[in-house]
C-alpha positions in Angstrom: 115.5 141.5 70.6 112.5 140.2 68.1 114.7 136.9 67.6 114.2 136.6 71.6 110.8 136.9 72.1 110.2 134.5 69.1 112.4 131.9 69.9 110.8 132.1 74.4 107.5 131.8 72.9 108.9 128.3 71.0 110.0 127.2 73.8 106.8 127.9 76.1 104.7 126.1 73.7 107.2 122.6 73.5 107.1 123.1 77.3 102.9 123.3 77.5 103.0 120.6 74.9 104.9 118.4 76.6 103.3 119.0 79.7 99.5 118.5 78.3 101.4 114.9 76.1 102.5 114.3 80.4 98.3 114.9 82.2 96.8 112.7 79.7 99.4 109.8 79.8 98.4 109.8 82.9 95.4 107.4 83.9 92.8 106.1 86.2 94.2 102.3 87.3 91.4 99.5 88.8 93.3 97.5 91.2 90.4 94.9 90.5 90.0 95.0 87.2 93.8 94.8 86.6 93.5 91.8 89.4 90.8 89.6 88.1 92.1 89.7 84.1 96.0 88.7 85.7 95.3 86.0 88.8 93.2 82.8 88.4 89.7 83.5 89.7 88.8 82.2 93.4 87.1 82.3 96.5 90.7 82.0 98.3 92.4 84.5 96.2 94.5 87.4 97.6 95.5 90.0 94.3 97.8 93.2 94.9 98.5 95.6 93.4 102.1 97.6 93.3 102.5 100.8 91.9 105.3 101.3 89.0 107.9 103.0 87.3 107.3 106.1 85.3 106.5 104.2 82.4 103.1 102.8 83.8 104.6 99.4 84.5 102.7 97.7 87.4 103.3 94.3 89.4 100.4 92.2 90.4 101.1 89.7 92.7 98.6 86.9 93.3 98.2 84.7 96.6 96.3 82.2 97.2 95.0 81.7 100.8 94.3 77.9 100.0 97.8 77.2 99.6 100.1 79.7 101.5 
């Protein structure tokens, strides 16, 4: 009985640690900063940021309105 309780506490602790790691991994994405970093800055640029997968990757597409 004591062994089951101990294993249950260990399991709950591991799940809690994994949940905390996942919460801390989430970051706010500043689309404007990413676009100015990766797109060529000019007055005619249009940058779109597409959400990525669970690994934190994002797709940035730069469109130059002067060159359709």
